[in-house]
Every structure is written in C-alpha cells, then in structure tokens.
KEGU-738996 format. One record per residue (C-alpha): residue in three letters; y, x, z. Coordinates in pm, 1 decimal. Layout:
KEGU-738996
ala_Y_X_Z;
...
END
This chain:
KEGU-738996
unk_11794.8_9534.7_8941.1;
unk_12103.0_9710.4_9075.3;
unk_12166.3_10085.7_9070.5;
unk_12195.9_10195.5_9431.4;
unk_12312.6_10527.0_9573.5;
unk_12306.6_10595.3_9947.1;
unk_12426.3_10910.5_10125.0;
unk_12411.2_11110.1_9801.2;
unk_12501.2_11477.4_9819.0;
unk_12448.3_11712.9_9527.6;
unk_12466.2_12084.2_9610.0;
unk_12470.8_12386.8_9384.3;
unk_12424.1_12752.9_9469.4;
unk_12624.0_13002.2_9266.7;
unk_12637.0_13380.4_9263.4;
unk_12905.4_13541.6_9482.7;
unk_12942.5_13222.9_9691.0;
unk_12775.0_13258.8_10033.9;
unk_12661.6_12898.6_10083.8;
unk_12577.3_12600.9_9861.3;
unk_12876.0_12406.0_9728.8;
unk_12890.1_12026.3_9742.8;
unk_12942.9_11910.9_9384.8;
unk_12912.4_11537.7_9447.4;
unk_12929.6_11314.3_9754.8;
unk_12873.7_10936.9_9739.5;
unk_12837.7_10760.8_10077.2;
unk_12736.4_10427.3_9924.1;
unk_12751.0_10263.9_9582.0;
unk_12588.6_9948.8_9445.7;
unk_12621.8_9874.3_9073.0;
unk_12498.7_9524.2_8990.4;
unk_12345.0_9449.5_8646.9;
unk_12628.5_9219.4_8539.5;
unk_12899.2_9468.5_8637.8;
unk_13071.1_9718.6_8410.5;
unk_13224.5_10012.2_8594.2;
unk_13486.5_10275.7_8528.0;
unk_13505.4_10582.6_8750.4;
unk_13852.1_10733.5_8766.2;
unk_13870.4_11111.4_8813.2;
unk_14180.3_11175.8_9022.7;
unk_14101.7_11541.5_9086.9;
unk_13795.5_11748.7_9007.5;
unk_13488.3_11716.9_8785.7;
unk_13277.0_11492.6_9010.7;
unk_13284.4_11218.2_8746.8;
unk_13103.6_11436.1_8493.6;
unk_12856.4_11552.6_8760.1;
unk_12794.5_11185.1_8845.9;
unk_12721.4_11107.9_8480.4;
unk_12469.5_11391.7_8466.1;
unk_12305.7_11263.5_8784.5;
unk_12264.6_10910.1_8646.4;
unk_12107.8_11039.6_8325.8;
unk_11871.0_11247.1_8539.2;
unk_11984.6_11536.7_8322.2;
unk_11822.9_11815.5_8519.3;
unk_11832.7_12038.8_8214.3;
unk_12210.4_11995.2_8188.5;
unk_12251.9_12055.0_8562.8;
unk_12031.0_12361.4_8562.8;
unk_12128.6_12521.0_8233.0;
unk_12406.2_12720.1_8395.8;
unk_12297.0_13077.8_8459.6;
unk_12156.4_13149.6_8805.7;
unk_12266.5_12811.5_8942.3;
unk_12033.1_12607.1_9162.3;
unk_12087.5_12235.5_9219.1;
unk_11966.5_12035.9_9518.9;
unk_11996.3_11660.3_9572.9;
unk_11994.4_11477.6_9907.4;
unk_12008.4_11101.3_9957.3;
unk_11863.0_10794.9_9789.9;
unk_11906.2_10694.5_9425.8;
unk_11722.2_10392.0_9289.2;
unk_11735.8_10123.3_9022.9;
unk_11818.1_10339.8_8722.8;
unk_11713.8_10173.9_8394.9;
unk_11464.0_10349.6_8173.8;
unk_11689.1_10405.8_7872.1;
unk_12026.5_10568.4_7941.9;
unk_12257.6_10726.2_7683.5;
unk_12542.1_10965.3_7768.0;
unk_12837.3_11067.0_7552.6;
unk_13045.9_11349.8_7696.7;
unk_13237.5_11660.6_7597.8;
unk_12960.5_11873.5_7748.8;
unk_12696.1_11694.4_7536.7;
unk_12921.9_11737.6_7233.6;
unk_12955.3_12108.7_7307.4;
unk_12578.0_12142.3_7349.7;
unk_12506.7_11981.1_7010.7;
unk_12762.9_12205.2_6842.7;
unk_12601.7_12513.3_6995.6;
unk_12260.0_12388.9_6883.4;
unk_12392.9_12352.7_6529.4;
unk_12545.0_12700.8_6539.7;
unk_12212.7_12843.4_6653.3;
unk_12049.3_12693.2_6341.1;
unk_12306.9_12845.3_6103.6;
unk_12110.2_12988.6_5809.0;
unk_12409.0_13111.5_5607.5;
unk_12279.7_13470.5_5616.0;
unk_11956.3_13361.5_5448.3;
unk_12103.7_13130.7_5185.7;
unk_12312.8_13180.1_4872.0;
unk_12562.7_12928.3_5008.8;
unk_12743.7_12841.8_5332.5;
unk_12518.9_12648.4_5572.8;
unk_12731.1_12351.9_5683.2;
unk_12477.8_12221.7_5934.1;
unk_12286.5_11895.9_5967.0;
unk_12452.5_11607.8_5784.4;
unk_12608.9_11315.3_5968.0;
unk_12355.5_11077.6_5816.9;
unk_12060.5_11292.8_5929.8;
unk_12199.4_11317.0_6284.4;
unk_12233.4_10939.8_6316.1;
unk_11901.7_10856.7_6146.2;
unk_11719.7_11100.8_6377.6;
unk_11807.1_10878.4_6676.7;
unk_11734.1_10542.4_6508.3;
unk_11413.3_10343.9_6486.5;
unk_11509.5_10210.6_6143.7;
unk_11724.5_10320.4_5851.1;
unk_11884.4_9973.9_5847.2;
unk_12018.5_10016.8_6200.7;
unk_12138.1_10368.3_6115.6;
unk_12336.9_10222.3_5826.3;
unk_12492.0_9963.3_6058.5;
unk_12604.4_10236.5_6296.4;
unk_12741.8_10456.4_6016.7;
unk_12955.5_10160.0_5908.4;
unk_13049.5_10062.1_6264.9;
unk_13187.1_10407.2_6344.4;
unk_13357.8_10455.9_6008.6;
unk_13128.9_10741.0_5901.4;
unk_13055.6_10629.7_5542.7;
unk_13274.4_10894.3_5381.2;
unk_13128.1_11159.1_5611.4;
unk_12757.1_11079.4_5571.6;
unk_12677.6_11396.4_5372.0;
unk_12923.9_11620.7_5556.8;
unk_12772.0_11902.5_5761.3;
unk_12822.7_11865.8_6136.7;
unk_13001.4_12198.2_6171.0;
unk_13264.9_12085.8_5918.5;
unk_13372.2_11782.3_6121.9;
unk_13691.5_11747.0_6323.0;
unk_13675.8_11685.0_6697.9;
unk_13738.1_11312.9_6654.5;
unk_13478.3_11282.7_6379.6;
unk_13224.2_11458.4_6602.7;
unk_13296.4_11210.2_6881.8;
unk_13225.8_10918.1_6647.2;
unk_12891.9_11076.0_6552.1;
unk_12805.7_11116.9_6921.6;
unk_12887.9_10750.1_6987.4;
unk_12669.6_10639.8_6695.0;
unk_12378.9_10852.9_6819.6;
unk_12413.4_10709.6_7170.4;
unk_12396.1_10348.8_7049.0;
unk_12111.8_10440.4_6812.4;
unk_11895.3_10496.3_7119.4;
unk_11951.1_10127.6_7210.6;
unk_12011.3_10208.9_7578.4;
unk_12009.0_9973.6_7873.2;
unk_12293.9_10175.9_8023.8;
unk_12564.5_10349.2_7820.0;
unk_12771.9_10617.3_7998.1;
unk_13090.4_10732.8_7824.7;
unk_13253.0_11036.4_7985.0;
unk_13616.1_11073.1_7866.0;
unk_13544.5_10802.5_7604.2;
unk_13859.8_10841.3_7392.3;
unk_13850.8_11222.4_7370.7;
unk_13946.9_11340.0_7021.4;
unk_13976.0_10992.5_6869.2;
unk_14287.9_10903.1_6673.9;
unk_14486.6_10592.4_6763.9;
unk_14303.2_10351.0_6533.5;
unk_13958.0_10469.7_6643.4;
unk_14062.2_10450.6_7009.5;
unk_14145.0_10083.0_6959.2;
unk_13816.4_10025.4_6775.6;
unk_13613.5_10183.4_7056.6;
unk_13784.4_9979.5_7328.7;
unk_13716.9_9662.7_7128.0;
unk_13354.4_9769.0_7076.1;
unk_13301.6_9829.2_7449.7;
unk_13419.7_9474.1_7517.9;
unk_13181.6_9341.3_7249.5;
unk_12886.6_9531.4_7400.3;
unk_12919.9_9377.7_7746.0;
unk_12646.7_9119.4_7691.2;
unk_12399.9_9366.4_7533.7;
unk_12428.8_9684.7_7737.3;
unk_12572.1_9782.8_8074.4;
unk_12861.8_10027.2_8040.7;
unk_12992.5_10294.9_8275.7;
unk_13309.1_10484.5_8183.9;
unk_13420.6_10816.3_8332.9;
unk_13792.1_10862.5_8271.6;
unk_14114.9_11019.0_8391.7;
unk_14332.4_10790.8_8179.4;
unk_14453.1_10463.5_8327.4;
unk_14504.4_10325.6_7974.0;
unk_14135.3_10370.9_7883.2;
unk_14007.4_10060.0_8060.8;
unk_13872.3_9782.9_7834.3;
unk_13904.0_9422.2_7953.6;
unk_13527.7_9408.3_8017.9;
unk_13550.8_9662.1_8302.7;
unk_13501.7_9471.1_8626.8;
unk_13502.3_9746.3_8890.4;
unk_13667.1_10085.7_8935.8;
unk_13550.6_10373.5_9153.5;
unk_13767.9_10673.8_9237.3;
unk_13649.5_11035.5_9257.0;
unk_13883.5_11272.1_9440.0;
unk_13758.6_11629.7_9460.5;
unk_13379.5_11595.8_9492.0;
unk_13377.7_11262.9_9676.8;
unk_13371.8_10895.8_9578.9;
unk_13667.6_10787.4_9792.5;
unk_13681.8_10418.2_9707.2;
unk_13562.1_10133.7_9488.8;
unk_13773.7_9837.2_9383.5;
unk_13769.8_9517.0_9186.3;
unk_13982.5_9517.5_8871.0;
unk_14253.6_9316.5_9048.8;
unk_14260.5_9551.8_9347.7;
unk_14284.3_9854.9_9118.6;
unk_14589.5_9722.9_8936.7;
unk_14790.3_9713.7_9261.6;
unk_14664.9_10047.7_9395.3;
unk_14942.9_10308.0_9460.2;
unk_14704.6_10599.8_9385.6;
unk_14858.4_10702.2_9052.9;
unk_15210.4_10727.1_9196.4;
unk_15084.1_10960.1_9470.5;
unk_14901.1_11178.3_9217.0;
unk_15206.7_11204.6_8993.3;
unk_15412.9_11323.0_9288.9;
unk_15153.0_11591.2_9368.4;
unk_15141.5_11711.1_9008.4;
unk_15521.8_11732.7_8986.0;
unk_15528.9_11963.7_9288.0;
unk_15261.3_12192.5_9141.4;
unk_15433.3_12191.2_8801.0;
unk_15743.0_12344.7_8957.8;
unk_15521.8_12621.5_9097.1;
unk_15367.2_12680.3_8752.9;
unk_15710.1_12707.4_8592.8;
unk_15819.2_12956.9_8859.1;
unk_15508.6_13167.6_8790.3;
unk_15578.3_13171.4_8415.7;
unk_15944.8_13258.9_8469.0;
unk_15854.3_13535.0_8714.2;
unk_15684.0_13734.6_8439.9;
unk_15873.6_13598.1_8141.8;
unk_15956.8_13830.8_7856.5;
unk_15999.0_13755.0_7488.0;
unk_16073.1_13946.9_7172.8;
unk_16364.6_13813.1_6971.5;
unk_16248.8_13689.8_6632.6;
unk_16455.3_13603.3_6324.4;
unk_16449.3_13257.1_6166.7;
unk_16222.7_13121.7_6042.1;
unk_15945.0_13199.0_6288.2;
unk_15694.5_13034.1_6052.7;
unk_15730.8_12930.9_5688.2;
unk_15452.9_12766.8_5484.4;
unk_15518.3_12704.8_5116.8;
unk_15300.9_12465.7_4914.2;
unk_15023.5_12499.3_5170.9;
unk_14680.5_12390.3_5054.2;
unk_14327.1_12388.9_5193.0;
unk_14044.4_12285.3_4963.3;
unk_13667.6_12324.5_4966.2;
unk_13434.3_12298.7_4668.1;
unk_13369.8_11931.1_4737.7;
unk_13686.6_11819.5_4913.8;
unk_14065.0_11857.9_4922.3;
unk_14187.9_11852.3_5284.1;
unk_14562.4_11872.2_5222.0;
unk_14811.1_12015.0_4973.8;
unk_15186.0_12049.1_4911.5;
unk_15261.8_12136.8_5275.9;
unk_15610.8_12282.4_5311.1;
unk_15701.6_12348.8_5671.8;
unk_15948.1_12578.2_5843.5;
unk_15971.6_12644.4_6218.3;
unk_16293.8_12791.1_6353.8;
unk_16381.1_12929.8_6695.2;
unk_16416.0_12677.2_6978.3;
unk_16222.2_12406.1_6790.0;
unk_15920.4_12225.9_6933.6;
unk_15688.5_12033.7_6700.1;
unk_15415.8_11771.5_6725.4;
unk_15158.0_11741.8_6446.4;
unk_15028.4_11385.6_6399.0;
unk_14772.1_11215.0_6183.0;
unk_14423.2_11060.0_6171.2;
unk_14095.4_11235.8_6244.5;
unk_14000.5_11476.7_5965.5;
unk_14344.4_11498.2_5802.7;
unk_14377.4_11871.8_5870.7;
unk_14590.3_11902.2_6186.5;
unk_14368.9_12170.6_6341.7;
unk_14328.6_12337.3_6001.9;
unk_14706.5_12365.4_5963.1;
unk_14741.2_12520.4_6308.4;
unk_14452.2_12754.3_6226.4;
unk_14644.4_12881.9_5923.8;
unk_14930.6_12981.9_6153.0;
unk_14706.8_13136.5_6417.2;
unk_14506.9_13326.0_6156.3;
unk_14165.1_13181.1_6236.4;
unk_14116.2_12981.7_5916.3;
unk_13941.7_13157.2_5622.3;
unk_14200.2_13029.5_5369.6;
unk_14502.4_13175.6_5546.4;
unk_14528.3_13467.2_5299.0;
unk_14520.8_13234.5_4997.5;
unk_14833.1_13054.8_5122.0;
unk_15198.4_13157.7_5103.8;
unk_15282.7_13196.7_5474.2;
unk_15539.4_13404.5_5662.8;
unk_15486.5_13456.3_6036.8;
unk_15759.6_13619.4_6246.3;
unk_15921.1_13754.7_5930.7;
unk_15597.2_13911.8_5804.6;
unk_15435.9_13782.8_5486.0;
unk_15073.8_13698.7_5550.7;
unk_14845.7_13938.3_5365.4;
unk_15102.5_14217.6_5334.1;
unk_14898.6_14459.4_5542.7;
unk_14987.3_14335.8_5888.9;
unk_14729.2_14337.2_6166.6;
unk_14616.1_13994.0_6278.2;
unk_14654.4_14119.5_6634.4;
unk_15024.6_14189.8_6569.7;
unk_15061.9_13819.3_6499.9;
unk_14833.9_13686.3_6772.2;
unk_15003.2_13880.5_7050.8;
unk_15298.3_13640.7_7015.3;
unk_15088.3_13321.8_6992.8;
unk_14895.4_13139.6_7265.6;
unk_14623.3_12891.7_7169.9;
unk_14436.5_12607.0_7340.2;
unk_14196.0_12405.7_7124.7;
unk_13847.2_12259.1_7112.1;
unk_13753.6_12520.2_6851.2;
unk_13851.5_12801.7_7087.6;
unk_13662.6_12629.5_7370.2;
unk_13350.2_12624.8_7154.5;
unk_13391.7_12991.6_7060.5;
unk_13423.6_13093.0_7425.9;
unk_13048.3_13120.8_7484.7;
unk_13050.9_13450.7_7673.3;
unk_12946.9_13489.6_8036.2;
unk_13261.2_13654.5_8172.9;
unk_13407.3_13546.5_8507.1;
unk_13685.3_13293.0_8559.5;
unk_13923.3_13578.5_8642.1;
unk_13830.4_13770.6_8327.3;
unk_13872.1_13455.2_8117.3;
unk_14238.9_13437.2_8213.5;
unk_14282.2_13814.0_8172.1;
unk_14141.1_13794.8_7818.1;
unk_14459.9_13613.1_7718.5;
unk_14647.4_13943.7_7734.8;
unk_14416.1_14086.1_7467.3;
unk_14342.8_13774.9_7254.3;
unk_13971.3_13834.6_7301.3;
unk_13672.5_13610.2_7367.8;
unk_13567.3_13778.3_7691.2;
unk_13723.1_14090.1_7842.1;
unk_13646.2_14432.0_7692.6;
unk_13940.0_14638.4_7816.6;
unk_14042.2_14754.6_8161.8;
unk_14335.1_14538.0_8270.9;
unk_14625.0_14682.6_8465.0;
unk_14681.5_14615.6_8835.2;
unk_14980.0_14397.9_8744.3;
unk_14774.7_14193.2_8495.1;
unk_14502.9_14135.4_8755.4;
unk_14766.4_14020.1_9004.3;
unk_14907.3_13774.6_8751.5;
unk_14560.9_13634.3_8675.1;
unk_14488.8_13589.3_9045.8;
unk_14824.0_13411.3_9085.3;
unk_14713.0_13168.5_8813.6;
unk_14379.1_13107.1_8984.3;
unk_14559.0_13035.8_9310.1;
unk_14798.4_12795.1_9139.4;
unk_14503.6_12610.3_8982.8;
unk_14319.4_12600.7_9318.7;
unk_14036.1_12800.7_9160.8;
unk_14065.3_13131.4_9347.5;
unk_13724.6_13069.4_9510.1;
unk_13574.4_13068.4_9157.8;
unk_13722.8_13403.9_9051.6;
unk_13380.4_13569.6_9014.0;
unk_13200.0_13263.4_8880.0;
unk_13082.6_13278.6_8519.3;
unk_13283.7_13071.4_8271.5;
unk_12959.6_12915.6_8146.3;
unk_12867.3_12795.9_8496.8;
unk_13182.6_12588.4_8532.0;
unk_13226.5_12224.3_8437.6;
unk_13399.2_12149.8_8106.5;
unk_13726.7_12049.8_8274.1;
unk_13738.0_12369.2_8480.6;
unk_13676.0_12572.0_8165.8;
unk_13958.9_12395.4_7983.0;
unk_14200.4_12463.1_8270.7;
unk_14116.6_12835.6_8252.4;
unk_14182.8_12835.6_7877.5;
unk_14524.9_12677.3_7938.5;
unk_14604.3_12957.1_8187.3;
unk_14467.4_13213.6_7936.7;
unk_14719.9_13092.2_7677.5;
unk_15015.9_13077.6_7917.3;
unk_14965.2_13410.5_8094.1;
unk_15080.8_13615.2_7793.0;
unk_15413.9_13423.9_7772.9;
unk_15377.7_13363.4_7398.1;
unk_15663.8_13300.7_7160.6;
unk_15462.6_13013.5_7006.6;
unk_15219.1_12803.9_7208.6;
unk_14966.6_12610.4_6998.1;
unk_14819.9_12316.9_7190.7;
unk_14553.6_12122.2_7001.0;
unk_14442.5_11835.0_7229.7;
unk_14495.5_12059.1_7536.5;
unk_14405.5_11797.8_7800.2;
unk_14046.5_11730.7_7693.4;
unk_13819.7_11725.8_7998.1;
unk_14101.3_11747.3_8254.6;
unk_14118.8_11517.5_8557.2;
unk_14429.8_11303.4_8611.8;
unk_14605.7_11545.3_8847.3;
unk_14555.8_11852.3_8627.9;
unk_14643.2_11661.3_8311.3;
unk_14971.8_11559.7_8469.9;
unk_15020.8_11916.2_8595.4;
unk_14979.4_12069.0_8249.7;
unk_15188.2_11797.9_8080.6;
unk_15475.7_11841.5_8327.3;
unk_15458.4_12220.4_8289.0;
unk_15470.3_12195.0_7908.9;
unk_15775.4_11971.4_7933.2;
unk_15946.2_12230.7_8153.8;
unk_15843.3_12517.2_7924.6;
unk_15993.5_12334.6_7627.8;
unk_16314.0_12234.2_7807.3;
unk_16367.2_12593.3_7923.3;
unk_16262.4_12738.0_7583.5;
unk_16010.8_12969.8_7748.2;
unk_15776.3_12914.7_7451.8;
unk_15791.1_12702.8_7140.6;
unk_15532.3_12428.9_7131.5;
unk_15313.3_12324.3_6837.9;
unk_15146.0_12022.1_6987.8;
unk_14866.8_11781.8_6893.2;
unk_14765.6_11477.0_7096.6;
unk_14642.4_11134.0_6991.4;
unk_14746.5_10964.3_7316.7;
unk_15084.1_10792.0_7336.4;
unk_15111.7_10866.4_7709.6;
unk_15092.3_11240.3_7630.5;
unk_15414.2_11237.2_7425.0;
unk_15663.7_11503.5_7539.8;
unk_16030.0_11398.2_7561.7;
unk_16134.8_11751.4_7466.5;
unk_15971.8_11733.3_7121.0;
unk_16199.8_11597.9_6846.9;
unk_16033.4_11742.6_6535.8;
unk_15722.5_11597.4_6376.3;
unk_15475.0_11679.1_6100.4;
unk_15291.4_11361.6_5995.7;
unk_14988.1_11369.8_5767.7;
unk_14978.9_11078.6_5524.1;
unk_14723.6_10993.0_5258.6;
unk_14349.3_10940.9_5275.2;
unk_14029.9_11141.6_5307.8;
unk_13920.1_11067.9_4950.7;
unk_14225.8_11216.6_4775.5;
unk_14355.5_11453.3_5045.9;
unk_14661.1_11442.9_5270.1;
unk_15023.2_11544.4_5237.0;
unk_15279.5_11598.5_5510.3;
unk_15606.7_11428.5_5595.0;
unk_15860.9_11611.3_5810.9;
unk_16077.0_11401.5_6043.5;
unk_16317.7_11451.3_6332.2;
unk_16440.1_11230.8_6615.0;
unk_16757.7_11328.7_6799.6;
unk_16763.2_11656.5_6602.9;
unk_16880.5_11956.6_6797.1;
END
C-alpha cells in the first residue's frame, strides 16, 4: 500500500504571531512501497516537520510551549511500525538522560544509561541487540554511559535503537550528522543493504548523502514541497547552482555586517599553548601528549574519528571541560588557573557546538538568544544596550528570522535554533571562533551561507577559526593547519600537527 498525501497543510499557532503559520505544504505526494525516497531541504525546516508528520509524532509537534498544531488534507497508507532518527530525537533522549541524573544522590558520577541497556530496551531479543551493537561498532562502548558519548557515538546508538524496533518504514533526518568518515560510508552501505527489508526515507541537505538505493527525490523549499523527481532527473537539475548563487549573495551581506561592528584586542603570540595535554577518566584514557600552539592569523581544523577527543580538546580551550585546570594551558598570554576569571577568557572566544546546543534549554526569545552572545550566558540576564539590540535585530534580518524575534528558542525547529547559535557566536566578533560541527541541522542554503561567511572571515582575519567537520565538502580553503588525532579508543589518542601551504 502506498503512502499518499493530498492537499496537506500543517499550521502552527505561536505567541506574538497574529495568525497561524504554515509549517508544511504538500499539494500531492505518492510514495510506492518499492520506492526509497530522499527529501532535499533547500531552505527551511519543512523536511524535519514532514518526518514528524509521517511518524504521527503529535507529542513532538506539540511539546513546544504554547504552540498549537492543526492539520488539513488527506494522509493515508502509513505503515504501522515507523522509526525516526533525527537531531531533535537525539536532543530529546539526551534531555531525558539529564533529567534522570542521580549524581547528587550517589557517591559517584552518574554517567547515565549504558549503551547496551539503551539498545536492549528497544529489542525483542538479546541476540538481535548483540547483532546491532556489532553492526554499529558499539562493542567498545557497550558499558559507557550515554552522557559520556560523543555526538557521532550518540548517532550510532540512535540508529541501532531505530533498527531494533524492526520498522516497516525507517526515516533518517540528516542521516550522516556527527558521523566520522568511516561510519558515514558504513551507514550509506547499510542503507543500500536494507532496501529489500525496510522502506527508507531520507531527509537531507547534503547532495552527497544519497545512497544508490534512493530512487526518488523530493525538494522542500521554505515550507512547500516544490517538486519530485526520479534519480536521473535529479542529477541534471540546476537547483543546487541556483542555491549556491543565492547563498554567495547573502554571505557578502553577512561579512559586511561583521565588518561594520568589527573590533578586536591585539593579543601576543601564542594565543593558545597546550603542553603535554591529557584527559583521562578512571576507566579510560581519551588522549595524552598533546602539544599545540596557536599563533595570530592561523586557522586550524581538528580531525579524527568519533570519540577521539576533538570536542574535549576544544572544551579545554573554551574552559567548559572539568579537566582544564589540571592541564598546562596558556590562553591569550594568561596561564590557566593563575587566578583569571573564566569570563575574561570567554569574552574573546565564540563557540558553536552540539554540547552548547544541548545546554541551551532556556525559554528566551530568538532575539535574546543572539544577544546572550555578548554576555556568554545561556539565556539573557542583563539589560542589553540600544546598540546591542540593533545589532541582534540586524542579524535576525540577515537570517530572514526577524518575524521570529519574540518566539521562544525552544519553540523553533532544530535548524532554526542552530542558526541562532551561529549568530550568537559571531555577534561578539571573537578573537577565536570555535566551530564544532557548526552546520548540524541547517538546510542547504543556510549551510552554504555559513560556510561562505566562515571562508570570508578567515580570509579577512576577522576571527581565527578552530574548526571541526567530518564532511569533505565542508573543507575551508583558508585553513592550512591541522590537528589530527591518531591511535585507538582502547589505548587513547595522540595528536599529529601538520600544515599545507603554510602561511
């Protein structure tokens, strides 16, 4: 039986917006049982809304404060068992785990539910759970608490849990998010192998994320499904060239906005120095013997497999990791632990990461989210100046989100939230800009916009980039310095410093 949608319109009512907003519009769509579809998100979050609609996830649609959802049109033919993997689902499970944190009542740190328990909980048999743990390369993580996993490791757990439900329809929203290069290749191969056992729908903004088994592609632009194509038709479609041209134009505007308010404090070399850096827990060495120096006008990319410690290393610099004081680190000429205020350091550093996204669980408005970047706070607790408010509104206008200025951060889709966090980091014009998988959840147009802007920022030395991305198409031509983690999870990782076309 085919999945059929006819004259679908999904509305939501939000505070401070006078009339319901159309979140999703699908004139007509027919998904046959033997077809495997990918839905390409050119602009907007309609793809994620579509995934929620297919899973009949009313709880997910209605869990945003004071938001009412209304559906018009006809939807039929949905199979009984549907599994969804998405960044929003990942975020929800993380928040659920945080809510169960019993550290205050134990004589040890509560690391959360183990990987093995999370997979077994969704399986009908322990034998199948073991198959999935092996399939998604989770053997070495089976006893690790969920809250101690990296973003890529969490995604592999989510994929295992989805297949554990033995669905008739598997929906993967941003399927490669957080996965390192080898696990990306494994997932694409797995999707092709699943084609005879389960119907697959992908939601993606990456043209490279299309396995051979995908037979049809639909395009979401803004809130509307604007076209559907066979695989052959898609490959000759000029859509991506048009979108790149649009993003280039907006990137110039973003650069102009940054330059308009640009100011920096001169800092002596080195900006950052880490000597014999090491992070170790009672049961595991993450990395050791890290010696890394960052000088003025250098941009760096940190590379390595899931779980090697990339985010941990950046957290040591930013000051958010608990072992930062036990390491020999100088930041902006100040020795860490010598009595400096963490806020003295953070005022010169901007951050975008999945960890920050998770921490941002407050109900402040979109405008206040951007303004909080001036104060390095989660939420806004100070009265901003008139000039700061003007700058934040300029950012909202640039991002085409001015109509959402009063909307709660928690009401927005994941991609909209991530875009606000990018603006939050950029608005303070930081000396160092830490970007840990910054594009997660972004549609194609906004991903290109941010990538182009980062390239311009680096070329004009408006900030110095510390950059993490697992996708080859995200590489920035302006980055010539690399920190590569080598080793293995069992014995810990070390770093290798390299340069191409050194400055």
